[in-house]
PADREN-692375 format. One line per field, with one value per residue (C-alpha): residue number from 1; x, z, y; chain; residue in three letters. Coordinates in pm, 1 decimal. Each point is the difference from the previous one (the first is absolute). Example, Ala and Ser with C-alpha at 12.3 -4.5 7.8 and 13.67 -1.06 7.14 Angstrom:
<nodes>
k: 1;2;
X: 1230.0;137.0;
Z: 780.0;-66.0;
Y: -450.0;344.0;
c: A;A;
r: ALA;SER;
</nodes>
This chain:
<nodes>
k: 1;2;3;4;5;6;7;8;9;10;11;12;13;14;15;16;17;18;19;20;21;22;23;24;25;26;27;28;29;30;31;32;33;34;35;36;37;38;39;40;41;42;43;44;45;46;47;48;49;50;51;52;53;54;55;56;57;58;59;60;61;62;63;64;65;66;67;68;69;70;71;72;73;74;75;76;77;78;79;80;81;82;83;84;85;86;87;88;89;90;91;92;93;94;95;96;97;98;99;100;101;102;103;104;105;106;107;108;109;110;111;112;113;114;115;116;117;118;119;120;121;122;123;124;125;126;127;128;129;130;131;132;133;134;135;136;137;138;139;140;141;142;143;144;145;146;147;148;149;150;151;152;153;154;155;156;157;158;159;160;161;162;163;164;165;166;167;168;169;170;171;172;173;174;175;176;177;178;179;180;181;182;183;184;185;186;187;188;189;190;191;192;193;194;195;196;197;198;199;200;201;202;203;204;205;206;207;208;209;210;211;212;213;214;215;216;217;218;219;220;221;222;223;224;225;226;227;228;229;230;231;232;233;234;235;236;237;238;239;240;241;242;243;244;245;246;247;248;249;250;251;252;253;254;255;256;257;258;259;260;261;262;263;264;265;266;267;268;269;270;271;272;273;274;275;276;277;278;279;280;281;282;283;284;285;286;287;288;289;290;291;292;293;294;295;296;297;298;299;300;301;302;303;304;305;306;307;308;309;310;311;312;313;314;315;316;317;318;319;320;321;322;323;324;325;326;327;328;329;330;331;332;333;334;335;336;337;338;339;340;341;342;343;344;345;346;347;348;349;350;351;352;353;354;355;356;357;358;359;360;361;362;363;364;365;366;367;368;369;370;371;372;373;374;375;376;377;378;379;380;381;382;383;384;385;386;387;388;389;390;391;392;393;394;395;396;397;398;399;400;401;402;403;404;405;406;407;408;409;410;411;412;413;414;415;416;417;418;419;420;421;422;423;424;425;426;427;428;429;430;431;432;433;434;435;436;437;438;439;440;441;442;443;444;445;446;447;448;449;450;451;452;453;454;455;456;457;458;459;460;461;462;463;464;465;466;467;468;469;470;471;472;473;474;475;476;477;478;479;480;481;482;483;484;
X: 994.0;50.6;176.2;93.7;221.5;-155.7;-92.3;218.1;-270.7;-117.7;400.0;-30.0;-317.9;135.5;334.9;-177.9;-253.6;286.2;148.2;64.2;-309.7;258.9;64.6;-305.5;21.1;-126.0;-319.0;-58.6;-205.1;-195.4;-80.3;-56.7;142.5;-326.1;-4.4;71.9;-139.4;186.8;-42.7;249.9;-154.0;249.4;-34.5;-118.3;197.1;-217.0;135.5;-244.9;-374.5;-23.0;-297.3;-186.7;-111.7;-290.5;-146.3;81.1;327.2;216.1;319.0;319.6;146.0;308.2;80.0;290.5;281.9;-143.2;-299.7;-162.5;-63.2;-296.5;-1.3;-325.1;-23.8;-387.4;-107.0;-203.2;-221.3;-171.1;296.2;155.5;366.6;167.9;427.5;146.2;403.8;184.1;344.4;281.1;104.2;-62.7;-368.8;-236.9;-314.0;-340.4;-300.6;-334.1;-313.9;-353.0;-284.4;-177.8;-317.1;125.9;-83.5;-428.6;-269.9;-228.4;15.7;98.4;320.3;66.5;-59.5;336.1;-24.2;-5.2;332.8;130.4;-35.5;118.3;319.7;73.8;-132.3;320.8;330.5;276.0;-214.6;-175.9;255.9;-203.4;-281.6;172.4;-15.0;-243.5;-197.2;139.2;-140.9;-331.8;-23.9;57.4;-224.0;-286.9;18.0;12.0;-252.7;325.6;-84.4;306.8;-43.9;352.1;278.8;365.5;337.2;92.5;396.1;72.4;350.4;68.1;301.5;-254.6;-48.5;-345.7;-79.9;230.3;-218.1;135.5;-329.1;45.8;-364.3;-87.4;300.4;-124.1;-402.0;113.4;237.4;-247.3;-265.8;166.7;165.4;-411.7;-124.6;288.6;-35.3;-367.6;31.0;-249.3;138.0;-10.5;28.4;280.6;-247.6;-204.9;286.2;94.3;-362.0;-55.3;343.6;-129.3;-313.7;206.5;201.6;-278.8;-287.9;268.2;322.1;-199.0;193.4;-170.6;205.9;-46.1;70.6;340.7;218.1;-127.7;-59.0;421.8;108.4;-237.8;29.9;302.4;309.7;366.7;190.1;-290.1;-242.9;-375.8;-228.3;-336.8;-307.5;-180.7;-327.9;-65.0;333.3;73.6;347.3;105.6;292.3;350.6;234.1;381.3;305.7;252.3;308.5;254.5;-266.9;-179.5;-187.9;104.0;-171.5;163.1;-189.6;14.5;-42.7;-312.6;-292.3;-351.5;-329.2;-284.3;-243.6;136.6;-207.9;235.8;-38.5;-367.9;-71.8;144.1;-216.6;-305.0;89.7;35.3;-365.3;-131.5;144.6;-152.8;-328.8;0.8;82.8;-287.3;-273.3;186.4;-89.8;-309.7;-154.3;127.0;-174.0;376.7;-7.5;221.2;375.5;84.7;315.0;209.5;286.7;-297.6;61.6;277.0;227.2;-41.5;-422.5;95.2;173.7;-219.4;-365.9;35.4;262.1;-173.9;-267.9;207.4;78.9;336.1;-145.2;-342.4;-156.9;-108.6;-354.6;-18.9;45.3;-174.8;-364.8;98.8;44.5;-76.5;257.9;345.3;-72.1;273.4;-81.0;314.2;83.9;-262.0;32.3;5.8;-250.8;260.9;306.3;139.2;107.4;180.9;-143.5;163.7;361.5;-170.6;-202.3;224.1;301.4;-163.1;-127.8;339.9;143.2;-183.8;149.4;355.7;3.6;-66.5;250.5;250.8;-79.2;17.6;343.6;123.6;-180.2;239.3;302.9;-10.5;2.4;334.1;-82.3;174.0;-127.8;-314.0;142.6;34.5;-359.2;-119.0;222.7;-203.6;-322.9;111.8;111.8;-278.8;-206.1;176.6;-84.2;-399.2;47.4;184.7;-230.5;-339.4;-38.8;247.1;119.1;379.9;229.8;312.5;250.1;-162.6;7.0;386.6;37.8;-121.9;174.6;337.6;-165.6;-35.6;302.7;235.7;-249.7;38.8;371.1;105.4;-337.0;-267.5;-321.4;-283.9;-103.6;-330.0;-217.5;-149.4;-325.6;-257.9;289.4;35.8;356.7;122.3;214.2;116.9;16.1;247.6;121.4;357.2;228.5;75.7;373.0;-96.6;-256.6;273.0;228.7;-186.7;-281.7;233.5;166.9;-341.7;-54.0;282.2;-38.3;-358.0;130.0;249.0;-285.1;-298.2;158.5;-172.7;162.4;-236.1;-107.1;1.0;-179.1;91.5;-7.4;-340.1;-136.0;-333.1;-321.4;-241.7;-135.5;307.7;159.3;-239.4;42.1;226.0;-85.2;149.5;27.7;221.8;139.8;320.4;252.5;-206.6;-161.8;-14.7;-189.6;-220.7;-19.3;-387.7;-9.6;-308.6;
Z: 784.3;-69.1;229.1;-242.9;-328.3;-299.6;-179.5;-228.2;-268.5;43.5;-55.7;-315.2;-99.7;54.2;-214.8;-301.1;38.0;-26.9;-274.9;-288.3;-292.9;-225.6;194.3;-123.7;362.1;133.3;30.1;-198.1;-204.4;239.7;229.2;-71.9;220.3;261.9;323.2;106.1;282.7;88.8;328.9;88.1;179.5;95.6;-51.5;290.3;201.7;148.0;307.9;207.1;-126.6;-325.1;-190.7;359.0;-64.5;-202.2;352.9;211.5;110.9;205.2;-260.7;40.9;-352.0;-44.0;-279.4;-183.2;-180.8;-352.6;-127.4;-298.1;-59.2;-230.4;-148.4;-132.1;-265.5;-75.4;-366.9;-212.4;-143.6;151.8;-43.9;300.6;-193.3;283.2;-97.4;235.8;40.1;172.4;203.8;135.5;-343.9;-390.2;-103.0;-261.7;157.5;-44.1;-142.5;-36.2;-21.5;155.9;-125.8;321.8;-212.9;19.0;392.0;-54.5;-152.6;-109.0;312.8;264.7;71.3;-154.8;210.1;130.3;-245.1;-291.1;99.0;92.2;-341.7;-132.4;162.6;-68.8;-329.4;-155.6;183.0;-94.0;187.3;290.3;236.8;-45.1;236.2;277.8;-113.3;-171.5;221.3;323.4;-185.5;-92.5;355.3;133.7;-246.9;36.0;396.6;93.0;-263.0;-122.9;-322.1;-233.4;-296.7;-128.1;-9.6;146.2;-138.8;271.4;11.5;236.2;94.6;172.0;174.5;103.4;-192.5;-98.9;147.2;273.4;350.3;64.1;-63.3;-311.4;-152.5;354.7;-56.3;-337.7;105.3;309.5;-162.0;-330.3;273.0;218.2;-240.0;-151.8;281.9;88.3;-346.9;79.3;371.0;140.9;349.9;-32.6;331.7;37.7;38.0;-300.6;-260.7;112.7;-42.6;-329.2;-81.1;116.6;-230.5;-315.6;48.9;92.3;-262.1;-295.7;7.1;103.6;350.9;268.9;229.8;352.1;104.2;187.7;-274.6;-99.0;402.3;40.3;-328.4;123.0;365.5;72.5;137.4;-92.8;244.6;183.6;-23.3;-22.6;157.3;-133.9;77.0;-337.2;158.1;-240.7;-11.3;315.7;82.4;367.4;24.4;-121.0;138.2;95.3;-145.2;209.9;28.2;-257.2;-143.2;-350.3;-286.9;-333.9;-288.4;-280.7;-307.6;-90.9;-325.7;-72.2;-100.5;214.2;-14.5;225.3;-287.6;-96.7;103.7;254.5;229.0;-69.9;51.2;315.0;113.0;-123.4;243.4;290.6;-76.2;-37.2;309.1;184.8;-132.0;122.2;302.7;42.7;-124.9;296.0;245.7;-141.1;104.4;337.4;58.4;-31.1;-191.6;-326.1;12.5;-266.5;-77.5;86.1;197.2;269.0;93.1;210.8;-122.7;288.7;-80.5;-330.5;83.8;271.9;-173.6;-341.3;-202.4;-6.3;-172.6;-304.6;-293.5;-137.3;-342.8;-108.0;-368.1;-73.1;-126.6;359.5;201.6;-160.8;0.4;389.5;83.9;-284.6;1.7;153.2;67.1;-171.2;-271.6;-171.8;-90.5;-183.8;121.4;-363.6;38.8;-162.4;249.9;250.2;279.5;300.3;394.5;307.6;-87.4;-150.9;312.6;218.3;-138.3;109.8;334.7;98.2;-241.0;255.0;271.2;-100.8;-117.4;381.8;127.9;-234.9;122.2;295.2;-2.8;-195.4;286.6;235.3;-164.0;-55.0;382.0;3.2;-33.5;-294.6;50.2;-114.3;-366.2;-57.5;195.4;-301.9;-253.5;49.5;-34.3;-368.9;-86.0;154.4;-205.6;-330.9;77.1;42.9;-317.4;-136.1;171.7;30.6;-303.2;-221.3;-117.3;32.0;-239.3;-104.0;32.6;245.3;264.2;-141.6;91.1;373.3;47.1;-72.3;268.8;245.0;-16.6;69.2;302.5;271.5;54.4;-312.7;93.6;-246.8;213.3;-275.0;-335.9;-120.4;-334.8;-93.1;-145.4;-157.8;-73.2;-246.6;-90.6;63.3;297.0;317.7;288.4;251.5;296.1;172.0;99.5;-233.4;4.6;-24.4;-319.1;-171.3;5.3;-24.2;-223.1;-344.5;148.2;-39.3;-301.9;-115.3;115.6;-139.5;-365.3;9.4;98.8;-237.9;-260.6;86.9;98.5;309.9;41.1;375.1;184.0;252.8;204.1;97.0;-112.0;56.2;-43.3;-282.3;276.4;194.9;-309.0;-131.3;-360.8;-186.6;-249.0;-271.0;-203.0;-278.8;14.2;-144.1;226.9;-211.5;285.2;345.0;289.3;288.7;213.1;196.9;317.3;215.5;
Y: 2492.4;-329.0;-217.2;-268.8;-17.9;75.6;-393.8;-84.0;-3.0;439.3;29.2;-187.8;165.1;332.9;-126.9;-78.3;295.5;242.4;-171.8;274.3;-1.4;-123.1;-340.6;-265.4;-218.9;373.5;67.4;288.7;-215.4;-87.5;258.1;399.2;287.3;-8.6;-123.4;-340.5;-168.9;-348.0;-225.3;-292.2;-355.7;-260.1;-377.8;-203.6;-301.7;-234.2;-114.9;-179.0;-32.6;-20.2;-149.3;-97.8;386.4;-87.0;-235.1;331.0;-102.3;265.3;53.1;164.1;159.1;209.3;281.8;-76.9;314.7;-117.4;142.4;183.7;363.7;149.3;326.0;181.5;277.0;138.9;15.9;188.9;-339.9;-265.5;-254.3;-176.3;-46.5;-290.8;-69.7;-242.2;-15.0;-279.8;191.7;-195.2;-132.0;69.6;-9.7;90.2;240.6;-168.3;222.8;11.2;250.6;-17.8;263.0;95.8;-91.7;-370.8;55.0;76.9;-169.3;321.8;192.0;-216.3;-172.2;-344.0;-320.9;-114.8;-326.6;186.7;220.3;-335.9;-127.3;323.6;-0.5;-387.7;-78.1;87.3;-220.7;281.6;240.6;-210.6;208.9;278.2;-161.9;77.2;414.7;1.7;-185.6;177.6;337.7;-99.8;-158.1;322.0;201.4;-263.4;-71.5;389.1;121.0;264.0;191.9;24.2;269.9;-106.1;-251.0;-31.2;-137.9;-233.3;-121.8;-319.9;-39.9;-306.9;-236.5;-250.8;-305.8;-155.7;-335.0;-82.2;41.3;386.4;133.5;151.5;9.9;171.4;245.2;135.5;-11.2;245.5;192.5;99.9;45.7;166.6;233.1;76.3;73.6;256.8;135.3;29.5;136.5;-326.7;8.1;-369.3;-194.9;-270.7;-264.3;147.4;-8.7;-360.3;-109.8;138.9;-176.2;-345.3;89.4;51.1;-320.2;-204.0;116.7;139.1;-206.8;-335.8;-67.5;-76.3;84.4;169.8;388.3;-99.9;104.8;364.6;91.0;-65.4;240.3;236.7;46.1;-196.5;247.9;-56.1;-218.7;-171.0;-265.3;34.5;-199.3;-18.2;-186.7;-101.2;-3.7;179.4;193.8;222.9;99.7;-88.1;162.4;23.9;-276.5;70.6;-170.0;-116.6;214.2;-195.1;-210.0;57.5;-173.0;-132.1;-146.6;-238.8;-34.2;-386.0;104.2;-218.4;174.3;44.1;212.4;-8.4;-1.1;-362.2;-287.0;-186.4;338.5;-17.5;-378.4;102.7;264.7;-156.7;-299.3;207.5;157.7;-337.2;-106.4;332.3;-86.3;-331.7;64.6;299.5;-308.8;-169.2;291.6;35.0;-308.9;48.5;337.3;197.5;308.9;-16.0;121.7;251.6;-42.3;-356.9;136.7;44.6;-359.0;-34.3;-256.6;-222.1;-49.3;-44.4;-296.7;-126.0;100.6;64.7;-158.5;-383.8;210.3;112.4;-262.6;-27.5;101.8;78.3;-14.7;365.8;-156.0;-209.0;302.5;239.6;-255.3;-38.1;367.1;192.7;275.4;44.7;392.8;118.2;240.9;28.6;-319.6;-323.8;-337.7;-187.7;-310.9;-233.6;157.3;-218.9;238.5;-120.5;108.2;-98.3;160.5;360.6;20.8;-82.7;227.8;327.3;-135.7;-71.4;295.8;250.1;-108.2;-50.5;377.3;68.0;-178.5;115.4;363.4;-96.0;-131.1;342.9;161.4;-196.0;58.3;329.6;6.3;-167.9;-379.8;-141.8;-332.8;123.3;62.0;-386.4;-4.7;247.3;-159.9;-324.2;103.4;113.6;-396.6;-134.7;273.5;-133.9;-365.0;99.8;148.0;-323.5;-228.9;143.1;189.8;-142.2;316.7;-79.6;-119.2;-147.2;321.1;155.1;-281.0;41.1;341.5;-35.2;-314.7;206.8;231.6;-220.6;-208.5;334.2;24.1;224.1;-80.4;190.6;301.5;-118.0;-93.7;-81.6;-31.1;-61.8;17.3;326.4;153.7;-259.7;-251.5;-195.9;115.7;368.6;149.7;-128.4;216.3;-68.5;168.4;53.4;233.1;229.3;-65.8;-365.5;115.3;136.3;-231.6;-329.5;98.8;20.6;-334.9;-133.1;170.2;-159.1;-338.5;-15.2;128.4;-328.6;-218.0;137.5;211.0;289.4;371.0;124.6;339.4;127.8;232.1;195.3;352.9;164.5;319.7;282.7;-169.4;199.1;223.0;44.0;117.4;238.1;157.1;226.8;252.7;85.6;351.6;118.7;358.3;181.9;-211.9;-299.7;-218.9;54.3;-196.2;-0.3;-300.3;12.9;-209.7;-119.8;
c: A;A;A;A;A;A;A;A;A;A;A;A;A;A;A;A;A;A;A;A;A;A;A;A;A;A;A;A;A;A;A;A;A;A;A;A;A;A;A;A;A;A;A;A;A;A;A;A;A;A;A;A;A;A;A;A;A;A;A;A;A;A;A;A;A;A;A;A;A;A;A;A;A;A;A;A;A;A;A;A;A;A;A;A;A;A;A;A;A;A;A;A;A;A;A;A;A;A;A;A;A;A;A;A;A;A;A;A;A;A;A;A;A;A;A;A;A;A;A;A;A;A;A;A;A;A;A;A;A;A;A;A;A;A;A;A;A;A;A;A;A;A;A;A;A;A;A;A;A;A;A;A;A;A;A;A;A;A;A;A;A;A;A;A;A;A;A;A;A;A;A;A;A;A;A;A;A;A;A;A;A;A;A;A;A;A;A;A;A;A;A;A;A;A;A;A;A;A;A;A;A;A;A;A;A;A;A;A;A;A;A;A;A;A;A;A;A;A;A;A;A;A;A;A;A;A;A;A;A;A;A;A;A;A;A;A;A;A;A;A;A;A;A;A;A;A;A;A;A;A;A;A;A;A;A;A;A;A;A;A;A;A;A;A;A;A;A;A;A;A;A;A;A;A;A;A;A;A;A;A;A;A;A;A;A;A;A;A;A;A;A;A;A;A;A;A;A;A;A;A;A;A;A;A;A;A;A;A;A;A;A;A;A;A;A;A;A;A;A;A;A;A;A;A;A;A;A;A;A;A;A;A;A;A;A;A;A;A;A;A;A;A;A;A;A;A;A;A;A;A;A;A;A;A;A;A;A;A;A;A;A;A;A;A;A;A;A;A;A;A;A;A;A;A;A;A;A;A;A;A;A;A;A;A;A;A;A;A;A;A;A;A;A;A;A;A;A;A;A;A;A;A;A;A;A;A;A;A;A;A;A;A;A;A;A;A;A;A;A;A;A;A;A;A;A;A;A;A;A;A;A;A;A;A;A;A;A;A;A;A;A;A;A;A;A;A;A;A;A;A;A;A;A;A;A;A;A;A;A;A;A;A;A;A;A;A;A;A;A;A;A;A;A;A;A;A;A;A;A;A;A;A;A;A;
r: MET;ASN;ASP;PHE;GLU;MET;PRO;TYR;GLU;VAL;LEU;GLU;PHE;GLU;ARG;VAL;LEU;LYS;LYS;PRO;ASN;SER;ASP;PRO;THR;GLY;LEU;ALA;GLY;TYR;PHE;SER;THR;GLY;GLU;ILE;LEU;LEU;THR;ARG;VAL;PRO;ALA;ARG;LEU;ASP;VAL;MET;GLY;GLY;ILE;ALA;ASP;TYR;SER;GLY;ALA;ASN;VAL;CYS;GLU;GLY;VAL;LEU;GLY;ARG;GLY;LEU;ALA;ILE;ALA;LEU;GLN;PRO;ARG;THR;ASP;ARG;THR;LEU;ARG;ILE;ARG;THR;MET;GLN;ILE;GLY;ARG;ARG;SER;LEU;PRO;VAL;GLU;THR;ARG;ILE;PRO;LEU;ASP;TYR;PHE;GLU;THR;GLY;GLU;ARG;PRO;ALA;ALA;TYR;ALA;GLU;VAL;LYS;GLU;LEU;CYS;GLN;SER;MET;PRO;LEU;SER;SER;TRP;ALA;SER;TYR;ILE;GLY;GLY;SER;ILE;PHE;THR;LEU;LEU;LYS;GLU;GLU;ALA;VAL;PRO;LEU;ARG;TYR;GLY;PHE;SER;LEU;LEU;LEU;LEU;SER;ALA;VAL;PRO;MET;ASN;VAL;GLY;ILE;GLY;SER;SER;ALA;THR;ALA;GLU;ILE;ALA;THR;ILE;HIS;CYS;LEU;GLN;THR;TYR;LEU;ARG;LEU;ASN;LEU;SER;PRO;ALA;ARG;LEU;ALA;GLN;LEU;GLY;GLN;VAL;ALA;GLU;ASN;GLN;VAL;VAL;GLY;ALA;PRO;CYS;GLY;ILE;MET;ASP;GLN;ILE;ALA;VAL;THR;SER;GLY;ARG;GLU;GLY;ARG;LEU;ILE;HIS;ILE;LEU;CYS;ARG;PRO;GLY;ARG;ILE;MET;GLY;ASP;VAL;GLU;ILE;PRO;GLU;GLY;THR;ALA;PHE;ALA;GLY;ILE;ASN;SER;MET;VAL;LYS;HIS;SER;VAL;ALA;GLY;PRO;TYR;TYR;THR;ASP;VAL;ARG;ILE;GLY;ALA;PHE;MET;GLY;LYS;ARG;ILE;ILE;ASN;HIS;HIS;ARG;SER;ARG;LEU;GLY;GLN;PRO;PRO;VAL;ASN;TYR;LEU;THR;GLU;VAL;SER;ALA;ALA;ASP;PHE;GLN;SER;GLN;TYR;ARG;SER;LEU;LEU;PRO;GLU;LYS;ILE;VAL;GLY;SER;GLU;PHE;LEU;ALA;ALA;PHE;GLY;SER;HIS;ASP;ASP;PRO;VAL;THR;THR;VAL;GLN;PRO;ASP;GLY;VAL;TYR;ARG;VAL;THR;GLY;PRO;ALA;ALA;HIS;PRO;VAL;CYS;GLU;ASN;GLU;ARG;VAL;LEU;ALA;PHE;MET;GLN;ALA;LEU;ARG;GLU;ALA;CYS;SER;GLY;ASP;ASP;ARG;ALA;LEU;GLU;THR;ALA;GLY;GLU;GLN;MET;TYR;LEU;ALA;HIS;GLU;SER;TYR;LYS;SER;ASN;CYS;ASN;LEU;SER;CYS;GLU;GLU;VAL;ASP;LEU;LEU;VAL;GLU;TYR;VAL;ARG;ARG;ARG;GLY;ALA;ALA;LYS;GLY;LEU;PHE;GLY;ALA;LYS;ILE;THR;GLY;GLY;GLY;SER;GLY;GLY;THR;VAL;ALA;VAL;PHE;GLY;ARG;VAL;ASP;SER;LEU;LYS;ARG;GLU;VAL;PRO;LEU;ILE;ALA;GLN;GLU;TYR;ASN;ARG;ARG;THR;GLY;LEU;VAL;PRO;ASP;VAL;PHE;GLU;GLY;THR;SER;PRO;GLY;ALA;LEU;GLN;PHE;GLY;ALA;VAL;ARG;TYR;ARG;PHE;GLY;GLY;GLU;GLY;TRP;GLY;SER;HIS;HIS;GLU;THR;THR;
</nodes>
């Protein structure tokens, strides 16, 4: 049996599933009485590390109480029927259908570019690139023949584009559900990798693998330490007793598929290329990841080599390529290099200092709570000054936390994920978060007119949760929870 409470999204699915056939808000018109398989994946909170993941940094991530449940039922035709519903508020379901034949070219799987164009050709159904793209990626990469389609229902309590890993949540939920149904027994690393491939190749977002690993392998009540070279779980990180992390949504939309995130990533890879060019002239081996360079060496040996900004055509003429397979240098683009390269190098060391401070706090040193929080403030400042990936609204939320400070039980705050809006992570004592975060939300609303969501709590990752099978019998729907 599981040792956690059944997540809200699963309970909501069961409530809707058991509605009578006469209720139009139920699922009688979507699912038959055949077996249904359900998996559930949490949203993630980027506590430390963020965009440094694609430069090979250490990162430290949490799993939130909100998540996404996905239910699958086999069909007898070759159609993927996909419906998504937002829960927690009244909203209209959105549905699309994808013939499996669209995933093939002759006798072979289609190219990623073809499926990307298919999923994104119609703005009203572009959301399906996360789901359809994940299904296609699994079938293509694992060479899985699929004779018949299935109906998929997504019940999500995770808002899109707010910086809590909504895309990874949808991708991993889809892949995990399908691979469980097909009994593929893929490793956690492979699940996360397939999610990243779907996002890079079909969604078109040049993300690292941090989010996919966090929501796959994260554990309730713990943080997860990942070394993104390219993606190795180093272990759990204990949260000091009496403290917790929460997220405050600025209500400013962000997207890792947007130009600001992409340009910062390109700048970081340009910096690595220039550093390796210099190292080759000295007879030194190249670095595979920018974070293999220490902050001290970056400052003393390499920073002066990097241009503050460079035109894409000038960089290409001098260095040929920036060695990043998921982004493209535009010849007429202007890219910042020094700041985007400095950020991951220093962030990597901040993450290590943050985790060490948490360990010291767990051993009884309360002063280390403030040390951990200070690393969060420094990370936020680097997003802002080195990467230009913050915004006025997010800065305001961080400042509200800083003003209250340790005297009121709040230790640190920072922007999360791809930046440019989205969610602020807050670290504090449990009772202080319950008391102060609603007051911060009210103060923010008075200043901006925006009403922020608050993300709190923690829940099991995809693998910790497992799966639930529903079967219809004489007494209606019954369930069996399978854990790994």
